[in-house]
N, CA, C and O atoms as a printed pandas DataFrame, in Angstrom:
     atom_number atom_name residue_name chain_id  residue_number  x_coord  y_coord  z_coord
0              1         N          MET        A               1   24.674  -20.840   -0.086
1              2        CA          MET        A               1   24.264  -22.060   -0.759
2              3         C          MET        A               1   24.450  -21.887   -2.266
3              4         O          MET        A               1   24.088  -20.861   -2.840
4              5         N          SER        A               2   25.010  -22.890   -2.873
5              6        CA          SER        A               2   25.191  -22.845   -4.321
6              7         C          SER        A               2   23.915  -23.321   -4.999
7              8         O          SER        A               2   22.953  -23.721   -4.343
8              9         N          ASN        A               3   23.927  -23.269   -6.318
9             10        CA          ASN        A               3   22.725  -23.661   -7.049
10            11         C          ASN        A               3   22.618  -25.193   -7.135
11            12         O          ASN        A               3   23.468  -25.916   -6.615
12            13         N          PHE        A               4   21.598  -25.651   -7.775
13            14        CA          PHE        A               4   21.308  -27.081   -7.833
14            15         C          PHE        A               4   22.128  -27.819   -8.900
15            16         O          PHE        A               4   22.041  -29.043   -8.989
16            17         N          GLN        A               5   22.919  -27.109   -9.707
17            18        CA          GLN        A               5   23.744  -27.768  -10.727
18            19         C          GLN        A               5   24.778  -28.689  -10.087
19            20         O          GLN        A               5   25.108  -29.746  -10.626
20            21         N          GLU        A               6   25.273  -28.276   -8.950
21            22        CA          GLU        A               6   26.236  -29.110   -8.214
22            23         C          GLU        A               6   25.635  -30.474   -7.875
23            24         O          GLU        A               6   26.301  -31.504   -7.976
24            25         N          LEU        A               7   24.371  -30.460   -7.476
25            26        CA          LEU        A               7   23.703  -31.718   -7.139
26            27         C          LEU        A               7   23.403  -32.544   -8.383
27            28         O          LEU        A               7   23.416  -33.773   -8.325
28            29         N          GLN        A               8   23.134  -31.888   -9.499
29            30        CA          GLN        A               8   22.875  -32.624  -10.738
30            31         C          GLN        A               8   24.106  -33.418  -11.161
31            32         O          GLN        A               8   23.981  -34.503  -11.729
32            33         N          GLY        A               9   25.291  -32.883  -10.889
33            34        CA          GLY        A               9   26.524  -33.589  -11.232
34            35         C          GLY        A               9   26.712  -34.841  -10.395
35            36         O          GLY        A               9   27.430  -35.754  -10.801
36            37         N          GLU        A              10   26.080  -34.895   -9.240
37            38        CA          GLU        A              10   26.226  -36.041   -8.339
38            39         C          GLU        A              10   25.098  -37.060   -8.497
39            40         O          GLU        A              10   25.018  -38.008   -7.717
40            41         N          LYS        A              11   24.237  -36.885   -9.477
41            42        CA          LYS        A              11   23.079  -37.780   -9.571
42            43         C          LYS        A              11   23.446  -39.221   -9.908
43            44         O          LYS        A              11   22.687  -40.136   -9.589
44            45         N          SER        A              12   24.592  -39.439  -10.545
45            46        CA          SER        A              12   24.980  -40.828  -10.848
46            47         C          SER        A              12   25.518  -41.537   -9.610
47            48         O          SER        A              12   25.515  -42.766   -9.546
48            49         N          THR        A              13   25.978  -40.769   -8.629
49            50        CA          THR        A              13   26.506  -41.368   -7.389
50            51         C          THR        A              13   25.754  -40.827   -6.189
51            52         O          THR        A              13   26.355  -40.411   -5.198
52            53         N          TRP        A              14   24.454  -40.837   -6.286
53            54        CA          TRP        A              14   23.614  -40.255   -5.232
54            55         C          TRP        A              14   23.769  -41.032   -3.938
55            56         O          TRP        A              14   23.736  -42.263   -3.923
56            57         N          THR        A              15   23.940  -40.289   -2.849
57            58        CA          THR        A              15   24.120  -40.927   -1.538
58            59         C          THR        A              15   23.217  -40.232   -0.528
59            60         O          THR        A              15   22.505  -39.279   -0.846
60            61         N          LEU        A              16   23.271  -40.728    0.668
61            62        CA          LEU        A              16   22.511  -40.111    1.743
62            63         C          LEU        A              16   23.028  -38.697    2.030
63            64         O          LEU        A              16   22.249  -37.807    2.368
64            65         N          ALA        A              17   24.320  -38.497    1.898
65            66        CA          ALA        A              17   24.908  -37.165    2.090
66            67         C          ALA        A              17   24.378  -36.181    1.033
67            68         O          ALA        A              17   24.138  -35.008    1.320
68            69         N          THR        A              18   24.207  -36.687   -0.181
69            70        CA          THR        A              18   23.661  -35.837   -1.242
70            71         C          THR        A              18   22.209  -35.475   -0.936
71            72         O          THR        A              18   21.773  -34.353   -1.193
72            73         N          ASP        A              19   21.464  -36.437   -0.383
73            74        CA          ASP        A              19   20.092  -36.155    0.052
74            75         C          ASP        A              19   20.084  -35.052    1.104
75            76         O          ASP        A              19   19.225  -34.170    1.097
76            77         N          GLU        A              20   21.040  -35.121    1.992
77            78        CA          GLU        A              20   21.124  -34.113    3.045
78            79         C          GLU        A              20   21.447  -32.731    2.454
79            80         O          GLU        A              20   20.902  -31.722    2.900
80            81         N          LYS        A              21   22.323  -32.691    1.461
81            82        CA          LYS        A              21   22.644  -31.427    0.781
82            83         C          LYS        A              21   21.398  -30.863    0.095
83            84         O          LYS        A              21   21.114  -29.667    0.164
84            85         N          LEU        A              22   20.658  -31.766   -0.574
85            86        CA          LEU        A              22   19.435  -31.341   -1.246
86            87         C          LEU        A              22   18.433  -30.786   -0.239
87            88         O          LEU        A              22   17.811  -29.749   -0.469
88            89         N          PHE        A              23   18.288  -31.488    0.873
89            90        CA          PHE        A              23   17.370  -31.024    1.913
90            91         C          PHE        A              23   17.783  -29.645    2.429
91            92         O          PHE        A              23   16.940  -28.767    2.610
92            93         N          ASP        A              24   19.073  -29.463    2.662
93            94        CA          ASP        A              24   19.576  -28.175    3.144
94            95         C          ASP        A              24   19.295  -27.061    2.134
95            96         O          ASP        A              24   18.886  -25.964    2.512
96            97         N          LYS        A              25   19.514  -27.347    0.855
97            98        CA          LYS        A              25   19.260  -26.350   -0.185
98            99         C          LYS        A              25   17.772  -26.015   -0.259
99           100         O          LYS        A              25   17.398  -24.848   -0.378
100          101         N          LEU        A              26   16.934  -27.036   -0.189
101          102        CA          LEU        A              26   15.491  -26.801   -0.236
102          103         C          LEU        A              26   15.013  -26.023    0.997
103          104         O          LEU        A              26   14.156  -25.145    0.892
104          105         N          LYS        A              27   15.570  -26.353    2.156
105          106        CA          LYS        A              27   15.213  -25.650    3.388
106          107         C          LYS        A              27   15.619  -24.176    3.283
107          108         O          LYS        A              27   14.855  -23.285    3.655
108          109         N          PHE        A              28   16.836  -23.931    2.769
109          110        CA          PHE        A              28   17.312  -22.555    2.588
110          111         C          PHE        A              28   16.404  -21.798    1.617
111          112         O          PHE        A              28   16.051  -20.643    1.856
112          113         N          MET        A              29   16.032  -22.457    0.525
113          114        CA          MET        A              29   15.164  -21.836   -0.465
114          115         C          MET        A              29   13.791  -21.529    0.150
115          116         O          MET        A              29   13.220  -20.468   -0.101
116          117         N          GLN        A              30   13.269  -22.459    0.955
117          118        CA          GLN        A              30   11.979  -22.243    1.615
118          119         C          GLN        A              30   12.050  -21.034    2.549
119          120         O          GLN        A              30   11.141  -20.205    2.562
120          121         N          GLU        A              31   13.114  -20.934    3.319
121          122        CA          GLU        A              31   13.256  -19.801    4.238
122          123         C          GLU        A              31   13.325  -18.482    3.466
123          124         O          GLU        A              31   12.765  -17.474    3.897
124          125         N          ASN        A              32   14.012  -18.497    2.328
125          126        CA          ASN        A              32   14.083  -17.280    1.506
126          127         C          ASN        A              32   12.717  -16.900    0.956
127          128         O          ASN        A              32   12.343  -15.727    0.962
128          129         N          VAL        A              33   11.978  -17.884    0.485
129          130        CA          VAL        A              33   10.649  -17.612   -0.074
130          131         C          VAL        A              33    9.712  -17.094    1.017
131          132         O          VAL        A              33    8.987  -16.122    0.804
132          133         N          VAL        A              34    9.726  -17.741    2.182
133          134        CA          VAL        A              34    8.854  -17.311    3.276
134          135         C          VAL        A              34    9.249  -15.908    3.749
135          136         O          VAL        A              34    8.385  -15.065    3.993
136          137         N          GLY        A              35   10.555  -15.665    3.876
137          138        CA          GLY        A              35   11.024  -14.334    4.279
138          139         C          GLY        A              35   10.628  -13.271    3.275
139          140         O          GLY        A              35   10.207  -12.179    3.657
140          141         N          SER        A              36   10.759  -13.582    1.997
141          142        CA          SER        A              36   10.367  -12.630    0.950
142          143         C          SER        A              36    8.864  -12.386    0.978
143          144         O          SER        A              36    8.413  -11.257    0.783
144          145         N          ALA        A              37    8.097  -13.426    1.217
145          146        CA          ALA        A              37    6.638  -13.273    1.285
146          147         C          ALA        A              37    6.251  -12.364    2.450
147          148         O          ALA        A              37    5.360  -11.526    2.312
148          149         N          HIS        A              38    6.912  -12.524    3.589
149          150        CA          HIS        A              38    6.624  -11.652    4.736
150          151         C          HIS        A              38    6.995  -10.207    4.425
151          152         O          HIS        A              38    6.263   -9.282    4.775
152          153         N          LEU        A              39    8.137  -10.018    3.765
153          154        CA          LEU        A              39    8.549   -8.664    3.385
154          155         C          LEU        A              39    7.535   -8.014    2.451
155          156         O          LEU        A              39    7.161   -6.855    2.631
156          157         N          ILE        A              40    7.099   -8.767    1.461
157          158        CA          ILE        A              40    6.119   -8.252    0.497
158          159         C          ILE        A              40    4.801   -7.934    1.210
159          160         O          ILE        A              40    4.185   -6.899    0.956
160          161         N          HIS        A              41    4.380   -8.822    2.092
161          162        CA          HIS        A              41    3.138   -8.605    2.833
162          163         C          HIS        A              41    3.235   -7.338    3.679
163          164         O          HIS        A              41    2.301   -6.537    3.692
164          165         N          ASN        A              42    4.335   -7.147    4.376
165          166        CA          ASN        A              42    4.515   -5.945    5.190
166          167         C          ASN        A              42    4.567   -4.685    4.325
167          168         O          ASN        A              42    4.007   -3.652    4.690
168          169         N          SER        A              43    5.238   -4.777    3.185
169          170        CA          SER        A              43    5.296   -3.630    2.274
170          171         C          SER        A              43    3.908   -3.280    1.752
171          172         O          SER        A              43    3.560   -2.103    1.652
172          173         N          MET        A              44    3.126   -4.282    1.423
173          174        CA          MET        A              44    1.767   -4.036    0.942
174          175         C          MET        A              44    0.906   -3.417    2.043
175          176         O          MET        A              44    0.076   -2.550    1.771
176          177         N          SER        A              45    1.104   -3.861    3.282
177          178        CA          SER        A              45    0.354   -3.280    4.402
178          179         C          SER        A              45    0.716   -1.812    4.584
179          180         O          SER        A              45   -0.165   -0.979    4.796
180          181         N          GLU        A              46    2.001   -1.488    4.503
181          182        CA          GLU        A              46    2.437   -0.092    4.619
182          183         C          GLU        A              46    1.881    0.747    3.472
183          184         O          GLU        A              46    1.446    1.881    3.674
184          185         N          LEU        A              47    1.900    0.185    2.279
185          186        CA          LEU        A              47    1.371    0.893    1.115
186          187         C          LEU        A              47   -0.134    1.142    1.269
187          188         O          LEU        A              47   -0.628    2.220    0.934
188          189         N          THR        A              48   -0.844    0.157    1.767
189          190        CA          THR        A              48   -2.286    0.302    1.994
190          191         C          THR        A              48   -2.557    1.405    3.006
191          192         O          THR        A              48   -3.459    2.221    2.814
192          193         N          ARG        A              49   -1.773    1.432    4.093
193          194        CA          ARG        A              49   -1.948    2.495    5.093
194          195         C          ARG        A              49   -1.662    3.865    4.478
195          196         O          ARG        A              49   -2.383    4.827    4.742
196          197         N          ALA        A              50   -0.621    3.954    3.667
197          198        CA          ALA        A              50   -0.275    5.238    3.038
198          199         C          ALA        A              50   -1.376    5.683    2.076
199          200         O          ALA        A              50   -1.724    6.863    2.035
200          201         N          ILE        A              51   -1.920    4.752    1.307
201          202        CA          ILE        A              51   -3.000    5.086    0.372
202          203         C          ILE        A              51   -4.239    5.530    1.140
203          204         O          ILE        A              51   -4.897    6.494    0.750
204          205         N          ASN        A              52   -4.562    4.836    2.226
205          206        CA          ASN        A              52   -5.719    5.227    3.032
206          207         C          ASN        A              52   -5.522    6.615    3.646
207          208         O          ASN        A              52   -6.465    7.403    3.714
208          209         N          ALA        A              53   -4.314    6.909    4.086
209          210        CA          ALA        A              53   -4.024    8.237    4.642
210          211         C          ALA        A              53   -4.172    9.305    3.565
211          212         O          ALA        A              53   -4.730   10.371    3.822
212          213         N          ALA        A              54   -3.675    9.025    2.360
213          214        CA          ALA        A              54   -3.807    9.979    1.258
214          215         C          ALA        A              54   -5.279   10.168    0.899
215          216         O          ALA        A              54   -5.712   11.287    0.620
216          217         N          HIS        A              55   -6.037    9.096    0.905
217          218        CA          HIS        A              55   -7.472    9.157    0.612
218          219         C          HIS        A              55   -8.178   10.046    1.638
219          220         O          HIS        A              55   -8.995   10.893    1.276
220          221         N          THR        A              56   -7.862    9.851    2.901
221          222        CA          THR        A              56   -8.475   10.658    3.961
222          223         C          THR        A              56   -8.103   12.127    3.816
223          224         O          THR        A              56   -8.954   13.005    3.956
224          225         N          THR        A              57   -6.833   12.391    3.535
225          226        CA          THR        A              57   -6.383   13.774    3.349
226          227         C          THR        A              57   -7.096   14.424    2.172
227          228         O          THR        A              57   -7.521   15.576    2.260
228          229         N          LEU        A              58   -7.225   13.698    1.085
229          230        CA          LEU        A              58   -7.924   14.229   -0.087
230          231         C          LEU        A              58   -9.366   14.559    0.241
231          232         O          LEU        A              58   -9.845   15.643   -0.093
232          233         N          TYR        A              59  -10.066   13.638    0.890
233          234        CA          TYR        A              59  -11.465   13.892    1.209
234          235         C          TYR        A              59  -11.625   14.989    2.252
235          236         O          TYR        A              59  -12.610   15.725    2.211
236          237         N          ASN        A              60  -10.683   15.120    3.188
237          238        CA          ASN        A              60  -10.727   16.248    4.121
238          239         C          ASN        A              60  -10.573   17.569    3.375
239          240         O          ASN        A              60  -11.247   18.550    3.690
240          241         N          SER        A              61   -9.686   17.587    2.388
241          242        CA          SER        A              61   -9.497   18.803    1.581
242          243         C          SER        A              61  -10.748   19.122    0.788
243          244         O          SER        A              61  -11.157   20.281    0.708
244          245         N          ILE        A              62  -11.361   18.101    0.200
245          246        CA          ILE        A              62  -12.598   18.309   -0.562
246          247         C          ILE        A              62  -13.697   18.833    0.357
247          248         O          ILE        A              62  -14.435   19.746   -0.015
248          249         N          ASN        A              63  -13.809   18.260    1.555
249          250        CA          ASN        A              63  -14.830   18.722    2.506
250          251         C          ASN        A              63  -14.570   20.165    2.940
251          252         O          ASN        A              63  -15.507   20.953    3.067
252          253         N          ALA        A              64  -13.310   20.508    3.166
253          254        CA          ALA        A              64  -12.982   21.893    3.540
254          255         C          ALA        A              64  -13.337   22.844    2.401
255          256         O          ALA        A              64  -13.881   23.922    2.638
256          257         N          PHE        A              65  -13.035   22.452    1.179
257          258        CA          PHE        A              65  -13.385   23.282    0.021
258          259         C          PHE        A              65  -14.902   23.435   -0.088
259          260         O          PHE        A              65  -15.400   24.533   -0.338
260          261         N          ASN        A              66  -15.627   22.348    0.096
261          262        CA          ASN        A              66  -17.094   22.428    0.035
262          263         C          ASN        A              66  -17.647   23.331    1.128
263          264         O          ASN        A              66  -18.607   24.064    0.892
264          265         N          ALA        A              67  -17.061   23.292    2.317
265          266        CA          ALA        A              67  -17.510   24.165    3.412
266          267         C          ALA        A              67  -17.261   25.627    3.048
267          268         O          ALA        A              67  -18.126   26.474    3.273
268          269         N          LEU        A              68  -16.089   25.932    2.488
269          270        CA          LEU        A              68  -15.801   27.300    2.050
270          271         C          LEU        A              68  -16.777   27.742    0.957
271          272         O          LEU        A              68  -17.280   28.866    0.966
272          273         N          ASN        A              69  -17.028   26.838    0.027
273          274        CA          ASN        A              69  -17.949   27.130   -1.070
274          275         C          ASN        A              69  -19.347   27.419   -0.535
275          276         O          ASN        A              69  -20.011   28.348   -0.995
276          277         N          PHE        A              70  -19.795   26.624    0.437
277          278        CA          PHE        A              70  -21.125   26.819    1.025
278          279         C          PHE        A              70  -21.170   28.143    1.777
279          280         O          PHE        A              70  -22.155   28.875    1.674
280          281         N          ASN        A              71  -20.116   28.464    2.533
281          282        CA          ASN        A              71  -20.074   29.746    3.258
282          283         C          ASN        A              71  -20.130   30.927    2.287
283          284         O          ASN        A              71  -20.816   31.916    2.544
284          285         N          LYS        A              72  -19.416   30.818    1.189
285          286        CA          LYS        A              72  -19.427   31.880    0.186
286          287         C          LYS        A              72  -20.827   32.019   -0.413
287          288         O          LYS        A              72  -21.296   33.134   -0.644
288          289         N          PHE        A              73  -21.490   30.895   -0.664
289          290        CA          PHE        A              73  -22.851   30.918   -1.181
290          291         C          PHE        A              73  -23.772   31.654   -0.205
291          292         O          PHE        A              73  -24.567   32.501   -0.612
292          293         N          LEU        A              74  -23.658   31.322    1.099
293          294        CA          LEU        A              74  -24.488   31.985    2.105
294          295         C          LEU        A              74  -24.195   33.480    2.175
295          296         O          LEU        A              74  -25.113   34.286    2.326
296          297         N          GLU        A              75  -22.930   33.851    2.067
297          298        CA          GLU        A              75  -22.571   35.270    2.068
298          299         C          GLU        A              75  -23.199   35.986    0.869
299          300         O          GLU        A              75  -23.725   37.091    1.009
300          301         N          ASN        A              76  -23.144   35.359   -0.300
301          302        CA          ASN        A              76  -23.721   35.963   -1.505
302          303         C          ASN        A              76  -25.230   36.110   -1.379
303          304         O          ASN        A              76  -25.786   37.142   -1.753
304          305         N          VAL        A              77  -25.901   35.076   -0.853
305          306        CA          VAL        A              77  -27.356   35.138   -0.690
306          307         C          VAL        A              77  -27.706   36.221    0.318
307          308         O          VAL        A              77  -28.625   37.008    0.089
308          309         N          SER        A              78  -26.981   36.268    1.434
309          310        CA          SER        A              78  -27.228   37.278    2.468
310          311         C          SER        A              78  -27.012   38.679    1.910
311          312         O          SER        A              78  -27.810   39.584    2.154
312          313         N          HIS        A              79  -25.944   38.848    1.170
313          314        CA          HIS        A              79  -25.652   40.152    0.568
314          315         C          HIS        A              79  -26.754   40.542   -0.414
315          316         O          HIS        A              79  -27.177   41.698   -0.435
316          317         N          GLN        A              80  -27.214   39.615   -1.211
317          318        CA          GLN        A              80  -28.275   39.882   -2.190
318          319         C          GLN        A              80  -29.574   40.236   -1.485
319          320         O          GLN        A              80  -30.286   41.145   -1.911
320          321         N          LEU        A              81  -29.894   39.507   -0.386
321          322        CA          LEU        A              81  -31.120   39.813    0.351
322          323         C          LEU        A              81  -31.032   41.199    0.986
323          324         O          LEU        A              81  -32.013   41.944    0.969
324          325         N          ASN        A              82  -29.902   41.549    1.533
325          326        CA          ASN        A              82  -29.711   42.884    2.125
326          327         C          ASN        A              82  -29.819   43.964    1.067
327          328         O          ASN        A              82  -30.426   45.009    1.299
328          329         N          LYS        A              83  -29.242   43.719   -0.078
329          330        CA          LYS        A              83  -29.273   44.674   -1.181
330          331         C          LYS        A              83  -30.717   44.891   -1.649
331          332         O          LYS        A              83  -31.131   46.023   -1.898
332          333         N          ASN        A              84  -31.478   43.799   -1.765
333          334        CA          ASN        A              84  -32.886   43.896   -2.178
334          335         C          ASN        A              84  -33.724   44.589   -1.113
335          336         O          ASN        A              84  -34.620   45.367   -1.439
336          337         N          ALA        A              85  -33.443   44.316    0.140
337          338        CA          ALA        A              85  -34.212   44.930    1.241
338          339         C          ALA        A              85  -33.962   46.427    1.285
339          340         O          ALA        A              85  -34.891   47.199    1.522
340          341         N          ILE        A              86  -32.741   46.846    1.064
341          342        CA          ILE        A              86  -32.420   48.271    1.063
342          343         C          ILE        A              86  -33.036   48.940   -0.164
343          344         O          ILE        A              86  -33.489   50.081   -0.071
344          345         N          GLY        A              87  -33.063   48.271   -1.289
345          346        CA          GLY        A              87  -33.608   48.835   -2.527
346          347         C          GLY        A              87  -35.111   48.959   -2.503
347          348         O          GLY        A              87  -35.662   49.805   -3.208
348          349         N          ASN        A              88  -35.805   48.138   -1.710
349          350        CA          ASN        A              88  -37.270   48.178   -1.662
350          351         C          ASN        A              88  -37.808   49.199   -0.674
351          352         O          ASN        A              88  -39.026   49.350   -0.585
352          353         N          ARG        A              89  -36.997   49.886    0.049
353          354        CA          ARG        A              89  -37.456   50.877    1.042
354          355         C          ARG        A              89  -37.858   52.142    0.435
355          356         O          ARG        A              89  -38.264   53.064    1.142
């Protein structure tokens, strides 16, 4: 489909055929806009899923780090208690 300048040149001799050309151009433009909107919507949905997956991975990593940190804390406390118990004998 060509641009609308072609139709502007025919405005002095507008006919039913010209109306039909205009309708066809508008219909084509509508289909392009709707198709582009669907593409953008699908891309945004994929991006949202990817961001949510990254968010989950990050928080899983943080939780794993916190679990390691807590285990290390317990090991240090246990070691300190054992050291104190042996020293008090």
